[in-house]
ZATIMAR-918605 format. One line per field, with one value per residue (C-alpha): chain; residue number from 1; residue in three letters; x, y, z. Coordinates in pm, whole numbers, plus 50000, padded with zeros to 5 digits. Example, Ala and Ser with C-alpha at 12.3 -4.5 7.8 and 13.67 -1.06 7.14 Angstrom:
REM residues 2
chain = (A;A) $
n = (1;2) $
res = (Ala;Ser) $
x = (51230;51367) $
y = (49550;49894) $
z = (50780;50714) $
***
This chain:
REM residues 575
chain = (A;A;A;A;A;A;A;A;A;A;A;A;A;A;A;A;A;A;A;A;A;A;A;A;A;A;A;A;A;A;A;A;A;A;A;A;A;A;A;A;A;A;A;A;A;A;A;A;A;A;A;A;A;A;A;A;A;A;A;A;A;A;A;A;A;A;A;A;A;A;A;A;A;A;A;A;A;A;A;A;A;A;A;A;A;A;A;A;A;A;A;A;A;A;A;A;A;A;A;A;A;A;A;A;A;A;A;A;A;A;A;A;A;A;A;A;A;A;A;A;A;A;A;A;A;A;A;A;A;A;A;A;A;A;A;A;A;A;A;A;A;A;A;A;A;A;A;A;A;A;A;A;A;A;A;A;A;A;A;A;A;A;A;A;A;A;A;A;A;A;A;A;A;A;A;A;A;A;A;A;A;A;A;A;A;A;A;A;A;A;A;A;A;A;A;A;A;A;A;A;A;A;A;A;A;A;A;A;A;A;A;A;A;A;A;A;A;A;A;A;A;A;A;A;A;A;A;A;A;A;A;A;A;A;A;A;A;A;A;A;A;A;A;A;A;A;A;A;A;A;A;A;A;A;A;A;A;A;A;A;A;A;A;A;A;A;A;A;A;A;A;A;A;A;A;A;A;A;A;A;A;A;A;A;A;A;A;A;A;A;A;A;A;A;A;A;A;A;A;A;A;A;A;A;A;A;A;A;A;A;A;A;A;A;A;A;A;A;A;A;A;A;A;A;A;A;A;A;A;A;A;A;A;A;A;A;A;A;A;A;A;A;A;A;A;A;A;A;A;A;A;A;A;A;A;A;A;A;A;A;A;A;A;A;A;A;A;A;A;A;A;A;A;A;A;A;A;A;A;A;A;A;A;A;A;A;A;A;A;A;A;A;A;A;A;A;A;A;A;A;A;A;A;A;A;A;A;A;A;A;A;A;A;A;A;A;A;A;A;A;A;A;A;A;A;A;A;A;A;A;A;A;A;A;A;A;A;A;A;A;A;A;A;A;A;A;A;A;A;A;A;A;A;A;A;A;A;A;A;A;A;A;A;A;A;A;A;A;A;A;A;A;A;A;A;A;A;A;A;A;A;A;A;A;A;A;A;A;A;A;A;A;A;A;A;A;A;A;A;A;A;A;A;A;A;A;A;A;A;A;A;A;A;A;A;A;A;A;A;A;A;A;A;A;A;A;A;A;A;A;A;A;A;A;A;A;A;A;A;A;A;A;A;A;A;A;A;A;A;A;A;A;A;A;A;A;A;A;A;A;A;A;A;A;A;A;A;A;A;A;A;A;A;A;A) $
n = (1;2;3;4;5;6;7;8;9;10;11;12;13;14;15;16;17;18;19;20;21;22;23;24;25;26;27;28;29;30;31;32;33;34;35;36;37;38;39;40;41;42;43;44;45;46;47;48;49;50;51;52;53;54;55;56;57;58;59;60;61;62;63;64;65;66;67;68;69;70;71;72;73;74;75;76;77;78;79;80;81;82;83;84;85;86;87;88;89;90;91;92;93;94;95;96;97;98;99;100;101;102;103;104;105;106;107;108;109;110;111;112;113;114;115;116;117;118;119;120;121;122;123;124;125;126;127;128;129;130;131;132;133;134;135;136;137;138;139;140;141;142;143;144;145;146;147;148;149;150;151;152;153;154;155;156;157;158;159;160;161;162;163;164;165;166;167;168;169;170;171;172;173;174;175;176;177;178;179;180;181;182;183;184;185;186;187;188;189;190;191;192;193;194;195;196;197;198;199;200;201;202;203;204;205;206;207;208;209;210;211;212;213;214;215;216;217;218;219;220;221;222;223;224;225;226;227;228;229;230;231;232;233;234;235;236;237;238;239;240;241;242;243;244;245;246;247;248;249;250;251;252;253;254;255;256;257;258;259;260;261;262;263;264;265;266;267;268;269;270;271;272;273;274;275;276;277;278;279;280;281;282;283;284;285;286;287;288;289;290;291;292;293;294;295;296;297;298;299;300;301;302;303;304;305;306;307;308;309;310;311;312;313;314;315;316;317;318;319;320;321;322;323;324;325;326;327;328;329;330;331;332;333;334;335;336;337;338;339;340;341;342;343;344;345;346;347;348;349;350;351;352;353;354;355;356;357;358;359;360;361;362;363;364;365;366;367;368;369;370;371;372;373;374;375;376;377;378;379;380;381;382;383;384;385;386;387;388;389;390;391;392;393;394;395;396;397;398;399;400;401;402;403;404;405;406;407;408;409;410;411;412;413;414;415;416;417;418;419;420;421;422;423;424;425;426;427;428;429;430;431;432;433;434;435;436;437;438;439;440;441;442;443;444;445;446;447;448;449;450;451;452;453;454;455;456;457;458;459;460;461;462;463;464;465;466;467;468;469;470;471;472;473;474;475;476;477;478;479;480;481;482;483;484;485;486;487;488;489;490;491;492;493;494;495;496;497;498;499;500;501;502;503;504;505;506;507;508;509;510;511;512;513;514;515;516;517;518;519;520;521;522;523;524;525;526;527;528;529;530;531;532;533;534;535;536;537;538;539;540;541;542;543;544;545;546;547;548;549;550;551;552;553;554;555;556;557;558;559;560;561;562;563;564;565;566;567;568;569;570;571;572;573;574;575) $
res = (Met;Asp;Lys;Asn;Val;Arg;Glu;Lys;Ile;Asn;His;Trp;Leu;Glu;Gly;Asn;Tyr;Asp;Glu;Glu;Thr;Lys;Ala;Glu;Leu;Gln;Lys;Met;Leu;Asp;Asn;Gly;Asn;Thr;Glu;Glu;Leu;Thr;Asp;Ala;Phe;Tyr;Lys;Asp;Leu;Glu;Phe;Gly;Thr;Gly;Gly;Leu;Arg;Gly;Ile;Met;Gly;Ile;Gly;Thr;Asn;Arg;Val;Asn;Lys;Tyr;Thr;Leu;Gly;Met;Ala;Thr;Gln;Gly;Leu;Ser;Asn;Tyr;Leu;Lys;Lys;Val;Tyr;Ser;Asp;Glu;Gln;Ile;Lys;Val;Val;Ile;Ala;His;Asp;Asn;Arg;Asn;Asn;Ala;Glu;Lys;Phe;Ala;Ser;Ile;Val;Ala;Asp;Val;Phe;Ser;Ala;Asn;Gly;Ile;His;Val;Tyr;Phe;Phe;Glu;Ser;Leu;Arg;Pro;Thr;Pro;Glu;Leu;Ser;Phe;Ala;Ile;Arg;Glu;Leu;Gly;Cys;His;Ser;Gly;Val;Met;Leu;Thr;Ala;Ser;His;Asn;Pro;Lys;Glu;Tyr;Ser;Gly;Tyr;Lys;Ala;Tyr;Trp;Asn;Asp;Gly;Gly;Gln;Val;Ile;Lys;Pro;His;Asp;Lys;Asn;Ile;Ile;Ala;Glu;Val;Asp;Lys;Ile;Glu;Ser;Val;Asp;Gln;Ile;Ser;Phe;Glu;Arg;Asp;Glu;Thr;Leu;Val;Glu;Lys;Ile;Gly;Pro;Glu;Met;Asp;Gln;Asn;Tyr;Ile;Glu;Arg;Val;Ala;Ser;Glu;Ser;Ile;Tyr;Pro;Glu;Val;Ile;Glu;Ser;Gln;Lys;Asp;Leu;Ser;Ile;Val;Phe;Ser;Pro;Ile;His;Gly;Thr;Ala;Val;Asp;Ile;Val;Pro;Arg;Ala;Leu;Lys;Glu;Val;Gly;Phe;Thr;Asn;Val;Asn;Leu;Val;Glu;Glu;Gln;Cys;Thr;Pro;Asp;Gly;Asp;Phe;Pro;Thr;Val;Val;Tyr;Pro;Asn;Pro;Glu;Glu;Lys;Glu;Ala;Leu;Thr;Met;Ala;Leu;Asn;Lys;Ala;Lys;Glu;Ile;Asn;Ala;Asp;Leu;Val;Met;Ala;Thr;Asp;Pro;Asp;Ala;Asp;Arg;Val;Gly;Ile;Ala;Ile;Lys;Asn;Pro;Glu;Gly;Asp;Phe;Glu;Leu;Leu;Asn;Gly;Asn;Gln;Thr;Gly;Val;Leu;Leu;Phe;Asn;Tyr;Val;Leu;Ser;Ala;Trp;Glu;Lys;Lys;Gly;Leu;Phe;Arg;Gly;Asn;Glu;Tyr;Ile;Val;Lys;Thr;Ile;Val;Thr;Thr;Tyr;Leu;Ile;Asp;Glu;Ile;Ala;Lys;Ser;Lys;Gly;Val;Lys;Cys;Tyr;Asn;Thr;Leu;Thr;Gly;Phe;Lys;Tyr;Ile;Gly;Ala;Leu;Met;Thr;Glu;Leu;Glu;Gly;Glu;Glu;Lys;Phe;Ile;Ala;Gly;Gly;Glu;Glu;Ser;Tyr;Gly;Tyr;Leu;Val;Gly;Asp;His;Val;Arg;Asp;Lys;Asp;Ala;Val;Val;Ala;Cys;Thr;Met;Ile;Ala;Glu;Met;Ala;Ala;Tyr;Tyr;Lys;Asp;Gln;Asp;Gln;Ser;Leu;Tyr;Asp;Ala;Leu;Ile;Asp;Ile;Tyr;Val;Ser;Tyr;Gly;Leu;Tyr;Lys;Glu;Glu;Leu;Ile;Ser;Thr;Lys;Lys;Ala;Gly;Lys;Lys;Gly;Ala;Glu;Glu;Ile;Gln;Lys;Ile;Met;Asp;Gly;Leu;Arg;His;Glu;Ala;Pro;Glu;Ser;Phe;Ala;Glu;Gln;Lys;Val;Ile;Thr;Val;Lys;Asp;Tyr;Met;His;Leu;Thr;Glu;Thr;Asp;Val;Glu;Thr;Gly;Arg;Val;Asn;Ser;Ile;Asp;Phe;Pro;Ala;Ser;Asn;Val;Leu;Gln;Phe;Ile;Thr;Glu;Gly;Gly;Tyr;Ile;Ile;Ser;Ala;Arg;Pro;Ser;Gly;Thr;Glu;Pro;Lys;Ile;Lys;Phe;Tyr;Ile;Ser;Val;Asn;Gly;Glu;Leu;Ser;Asp;Lys;Ser;Gln;Tyr;Leu;Lys;Arg;Ala;Gly;Glu;Leu;Asp;Lys;Val;Ile;Glu;Gln;Ile;Lys;Ser;Glu;Leu;Asp;Phe) $
x = (22811;22945;22681;22905;22970;22599;22520;22774;22639;22287;22406;22543;22229;22000;22220;22275;22509;22484;22254;22536;22715;22399;22319;22670;22657;22317;22453;22739;22491;22265;22566;22659;23006;23034;23412;23459;23196;23348;23692;23538;23346;23501;23709;23767;24075;24326;24632;24943;25307;25209;24865;24539;24592;24389;24213;23970;23607;23289;23314;23461;23784;23820;23935;23633;23456;23313;23623;23827;23546;23539;23920;23922;23626;23806;24127;23937;23770;24105;24277;24000;24047;24426;24428;24104;24222;24389;24290;24387;24577;24642;24805;24668;24855;24799;24998;24902;24687;24346;24090;24368;24258;23892;23987;24206;23913;23683;23940;23949;23569;23565;23846;23699;23346;23494;23631;23989;24204;24321;24631;24554;24829;24704;24818;25004;25309;25563;25506;25824;25707;25388;25604;25812;25497;25363;25678;25711;25352;25339;25050;24907;24860;24861;24733;24891;24668;24893;24949;25322;25450;25146;24968;24720;24411;24531;24491;24583;24585;24896;24823;25095;25146;25277;25643;25596;25617;25354;25133;25267;25152;24954;24812;24748;24552;24369;24265;24135;23944;23777;23700;23545;23311;23153;22866;22704;22802;22559;22826;23068;23060;23108;23000;23309;23371;23551;23672;23891;24055;24376;24562;24942;25199;25502;25639;25636;25803;26090;26141;26152;26398;26629;26626;26701;26991;27138;27230;27501;27843;28072;27932;28280;28279;27937;28075;28366;28136;27821;27785;27756;27516;27205;26895;26590;26237;25947;25755;25445;25455;25501;25875;25835;25916;26064;26359;26491;26452;26637;26921;26949;26944;27251;27429;27374;27322;27295;26972;26797;26434;26254;25990;25750;25722;25697;25322;25151;24912;24742;24722;25101;25083;25446;25508;25352;25417;25524;25798;26167;26246;26124;26375;26089;25991;26338;26356;26297;26543;26812;26758;26797;27108;27267;27168;27338;27616;27490;27681;27385;27022;26764;26392;26141;25806;25476;25486;25864;25969;26165;26441;26604;26936;27151;27530;27789;27994;28349;28210;28016;27676;27423;27343;27044;27135;26903;26795;27065;27345;27229;27193;27546;27691;27493;27561;27928;27961;27780;27972;28304;28230;28142;28464;28683;28517;28569;28199;28173;28116;28069;27689;27596;27386;27227;26919;26813;26558;26616;26573;26823;27179;27403;27696;27570;27613;27975;28046;27900;28101;28422;28342;28255;27894;27597;27370;27021;26791;26410;26117;26032;25858;26011;25767;25980;26290;26099;25979;26335;26447;26184;26274;26645;26593;26809;27014;27186;27258;27080;27284;27092;26831;26730;26567;26621;26293;26462;26378;26645;26673;26970;26911;26635;26401;26135;26037;25988;26192;26270;26361;26414;26708;26818;26846;27055;27286;27323;27408;27661;27806;27849;28010;28249;28374;28392;28609;28844;28832;28624;28284;28012;28074;28436;28328;28085;28351;28599;28340;28306;28685;28696;28404;28300;28087;27715;27444;27074;26757;26389;26126;25778;25494;25142;24853;24541;24209;24072;24213;24555;24561;24486;24768;25019;24921;24959;25312;25413;25259;25447;25784;25718;25626;25887;26185;26415;26727;26956;26981;27230;27388;27454;27297;27047;27190;26953;26580;26433;26053;25936;25577;25660;25969;26204;26554;26631;26975;26898;27183;27128;26758;26825;26562;26626;26375;26382;26316;26097;25730;25557;25543;25477;25842;26072;26448;26672;27049;27298;27642;27805;27603;27335;27006;26667;26370;26000;25716;25373;25359;25179;25046;24999;24861;25206;25448;25811;26131;26454;26774;27112;27437;27798;28159;28509;28639;29016;29070;28863;28958;28773;28442;28250;28363;28272;27947;27854;27925;27698;27429;27427;27388;27088;26936;26973;26802;26523;26463;26440;26174;25942;25602) $
y = (13576;13242;13038;12986;13362;13441;13190;13345;13694;13580;13419;13758;13941;13696;13610;13780;14046;14412;14634;14864;14567;14447;14794;14835;14489;14555;14883;14698;14456;14734;14909;14592;14561;14200;14182;14340;14116;13805;13888;13962;13630;13374;13219;13242;13402;13138;13132;13179;13233;13542;13441;13598;13902;14078;14390;14545;14537;14328;13963;13626;13716;14046;14150;14260;14199;13866;13709;13814;13686;13347;13320;13407;13176;12895;12969;12983;12646;12489;12637;12500;12153;12156;12313;12178;12165;12507;12871;12984;13311;13511;13844;14086;14374;14594;14828;15165;15035;15188;14996;14810;14920;14838;14500;14422;14508;14271;13991;14064;14052;13704;13558;13689;13580;13229;13244;13318;13561;13842;14059;14364;14613;14958;15107;15016;14792;14616;14256;14133;14270;14063;13756;13851;13909;13561;13406;13654;13603;13227;13260;12986;13203;13556;13765;14062;14284;14402;14382;14441;14640;14592;14895;15094;14902;14588;14455;14125;13884;13698;13406;13291;12980;12937;12955;13307;13186;13210;12901;12623;12271;12102;12401;12623;12353;12255;12613;12640;12314;12470;12787;12576;12420;12760;12771;13088;13412;13303;13060;13348;13489;13865;13956;14076;13970;14273;14075;13872;14166;14301;14595;14585;14841;15026;14745;14498;14765;14807;14429;14390;14681;14551;14206;14360;14564;14252;14122;14386;14222;14524;14780;14928;15013;15179;15389;15492;15574;15678;15992;15781;15982;15774;15872;15667;15654;15435;15516;15613;15285;15121;15169;15544;15528;15187;15191;15528;15405;15081;15272;15498;15198;15046;15384;15576;15949;16092;15945;16178;16105;16177;16384;16390;16010;15990;16026;15682;15694;15410;15621;15648;16002;16050;15724;15521;15196;15169;14923;14976;14759;15049;15330;15580;15501;15606;15926;16157;15961;15983;16353;16408;16191;16399;16718;16625;16404;16099;15771;15532;15533;15287;15258;15003;14887;14959;14666;14693;14349;14451;14706;14860;15045;15283;15316;15547;15450;15578;15886;15978;15899;15681;15341;15133;14775;14491;14240;13987;14245;14363;14000;13921;14214;14139;13767;13817;14083;13880;13556;13737;13917;13588;13440;13729;13731;13354;13286;12973;12645;12425;12395;12731;12771;13032;13001;13149;13068;12878;13194;13398;13433;13128;13360;13341;12960;13012;13262;13023;12729;12927;12998;12640;12728;12529;12712;12567;12654;12666;12743;13106;13269;13351;13117;12828;12986;13029;12670;12544;12760;12601;12250;12299;12491;12345;12139;12394;12764;13005;13308;13477;13421;13615;13625;13828;14016;14249;14039;13959;13831;13833;13646;13404;13642;13614;13370;13619;13868;14172;14512;14657;14430;14444;14824;14811;14548;14720;15042;14859;14698;15044;15172;14877;14933;15309;15247;15067;15349;15131;15182;14924;14950;14850;14565;14431;14438;14260;13982;13946;13918;13650;13436;13535;13807;13720;13928;13872;14026;13966;13988;14026;14012;14109;13892;14015;13848;13507;13537;13630;13330;13105;13267;13214;12846;12807;12952;12720;12417;12508;12538;12214;12007;12153;12283;12535;12369;12668;13022;13275;13002;12784;12440;12362;12058;12034;12095;12112;12080;12161;12082;11719;11718;11595;11690;11584;11546;11659;11469;11129;11161;11044;11170;11219;11325;11663;11668;11978;12057;12066;12412;12548;12642;12545;12594;12558;12533;12580;12426;12752;12780;13029;12965;13072;13018;13054;13075;13237;13484;13356;13702;13895;13822;13789;13538;13586;13488;13502;13523;13456;13462;13461;13480;13533;13871;13862;14226;14511;14733;14497;14517;14754;14579;14234;14354;14510;14180;13993;14255;14176;13804;13890;14100;13806;13571;13822;13832;13454;13473;13695;13602) $
z = (72650;72778;72959;73264;73286;73260;73536;73768;73702;73775;74097;74209;74104;74290;74585;74921;74788;74891;74688;74574;74415;74246;74109;73966;73809;73652;73513;73347;73191;73072;72911;72725;72882;72768;72750;73090;73247;73087;73229;73570;73593;73359;73642;74018;74161;74274;74493;74274;74367;74559;74693;74575;74351;74088;73974;74221;74126;74097;73999;74089;73909;74097;74444;74649;74975;74866;74704;75006;75231;75060;75078;75447;75527;75345;75533;75861;75794;75706;76016;76235;76081;76123;76473;76606;76969;76982;77013;76664;76629;76311;76220;75961;75797;75495;75272;75123;74839;74778;74988;75169;75516;75435;75295;75595;75821;75624;75669;76042;76053;75897;76110;76434;76338;76314;76670;76562;76762;76534;76584;76369;76288;76380;76043;75727;75767;75539;75434;75606;75935;75898;75853;76155;76368;76293;76432;76719;76838;76778;76534;76315;76006;75875;75590;75417;75205;74923;74549;74590;74288;74063;73912;74123;73993;74173;74524;74674;74965;75071;75303;75545;75755;76108;76007;75870;75509;75239;75211;74991;74909;75052;75243;74940;74758;75074;75140;74784;74836;75138;74944;74667;74917;74977;74737;74865;75035;75305;75419;75496;75848;75830;76184;76371;76731;76877;77176;76943;76762;76922;76779;76760;76654;76799;77020;76729;76512;76761;76801;76424;76375;76645;76481;76140;76288;76451;76102;76068;76015;76019;76266;76299;75929;75958;76245;76022;75728;75914;75701;75382;75170;75101;74901;74982;74839;74964;74641;74846;75038;75375;75409;75465;75834;75897;75653;75774;76132;76056;75881;76184;76418;76247;76255;75932;75990;75638;75491;75247;75172;74844;75012;74715;74743;75125;75148;75147;74847;74661;74347;74331;74189;74104;73911;73629;73815;74182;74089;74172;73868;73654;73586;73573;73932;74053;73849;74148;74363;74095;74048;74424;74430;74155;74332;74663;74513;74706;74736;74704;74587;74720;74656;74782;74646;74824;75066;75121;75025;74711;74670;74366;74385;74177;74212;74060;73759;73700;73521;73833;73674;73852;73702;73800;73878;73788;74049;73952;73985;74326;74436;74317;74511;74825;74832;74759;75035;75299;75220;75203;75534;75705;75566;75687;76028;76064;76114;75892;76077;75769;75762;75608;75293;75068;74849;74512;74246;73922;73714;73922;73795;73835;73908;74269;74263;74149;74431;74692;74551;74588;74952;75030;75097;74967;74719;74688;74398;74424;74200;74132;74430;74765;74934;74814;74968;75293;75285;75243;75535;75754;75632;75715;76040;76315;76072;75848;75895;75658;75555;75275;75006;74697;74357;74040;74090;74349;74656;74920;75271;75509;75837;75938;76125;75854;75586;75305;75111;75326;75176;75521;75607;75242;75267;75585;75445;75105;75283;75500;75190;75025;75343;75351;74999;75048;75357;75120;74862;74631;74480;74439;74067;74119;74345;74077;73801;74034;74080;73705;73664;73933;73828;73476;73322;73346;73178;73228;73088;73150;72876;73018;72770;72884;72765;72945;73006;72906;72551;72692;72926;72627;72428;72708;72736;72359;72372;72654;72479;72158;72338;72522;72216;71984;72178;72008;71865;71938;72076;71939;71732;72032;72035;72311;72489;72789;72834;73179;73206;73559;73472;73393;73619;73347;73235;72881;72727;72371;72205;72371;72442;72800;73047;73417;73681;73860;74234;74248;74295;73953;73799;73450;73374;73088;73075;72775;72839;72552;72504;72615;72935;72822;73004;72860;73093;73013;73266;73298;73585;73892;73985;73664;73309;73164;73017;73121;72946;73146;72941;73094;72903;73014;72906;73043;73159;73189;73279;73420;73127;72892;73085;72858;72542;72668;72818;72482;72308;72549;72508;72134;72217;72435;72154;71916;72161;72213;71838;71842;72118;71921;72064) $
***
């Protein structure tokens, strides 16, 4: 066993940890679980694109009372440095994960023990409502206990700043620096001060729902199509009450719930993964939609910041859309609606991430609206919103991983407002005797047919992390010359902040925060991006290809041709 790992284990066995933890740790040692112990102790959990996230269990690389305690103590120390002359206020919420309520309570213990006023949601709530509450209550920070769409073994801790967005530089690094100063659990204050813990609930819910409903652009269309048949599943998560309430608030009267998935449950008994990106997770919703001949299917992840949808094709079968397709439809609808309603004043903008389809950029360009691109992770979109607040008007933001936001009421992706706006969009097109499928093909005819696919390869543990780094190093030092027989003409390295013209060798700088991302752009406009996940032990490859579509009747043929191109590129990325 590695010396560093052994030292960390001894520290836990000899330190002021509870006896149950010590007994379980000793049992693992006695059973010779070397690989498991190594993975649990070889590093400390760090803030990634989604905060602190990992497998629950004993160890410095696990989510437990002590790793959460250290993170919260570090955050408390940092808040007290930054706001030394103020009564600091924070909000805490949790989703339906196993141990989420217990973990949220531990976080409240530590904050209050440090003299910080805690607003504590009385029961599970969506992540976007936590972001909303920070802004609504004028808080300095907030914490959401969630692991989003990860498997049931995971839990996590999303830290937010006073604008309602997840912490970014310099705050994330400064918080980690404070955590690193904690050399012993004895430095963590776990003794709750009940006088500083205030429960919140229904009133905040209503304020949030009203704000979500205010983003409606065509209420008259909803009134005309209020009986639009919607099937919705929260996949055992926090959207179980709030999405149906929000849909009712904007005027929809025919919302059909997938009852088997309406019980909050951290074991997610009806799915393999609680992820609306996975077709399997929407099986029950699709079956119900077929049964009642619904118009639209929507499903949210456990903390209700992502949404997946299914729409009808011309044959009447439901097709799941990927995150890029849903984003294209939503952005196009919102921008077109603003245009038709005469709402543009000349300072509007939208935001997306660099791995999200560039078809959205083309749509924005045609409407005369700025489209900003950020690094992967909605926290960068939120940060840009805060930076531009008061100067430019935010309309919508989104990313290919099923996260969208319409309106500036929060600084995070929001599946609640996404659901109301997607439903409104479906109602709008139905009112014009069009389907969402028709609308999507029309967009392709107008701007070009774009096809995207994500390859996500799992590489678990210490060995996996080393493999991922080796792959990135290899791509960085010897860039591919071509993809699908198209020459690579531009290489963007977001780690070193360089953009290289392959033919001339000219190097320009990129004005972005440094991040371990590579992008290869071909002469025909294909974009292949590579990045390690910030929240899971995976390396991700994003493939985007495109071509012309002159007529709707050619869609299936052209889409099939682009699918073959994607398959060729996938074979060339055989890691």
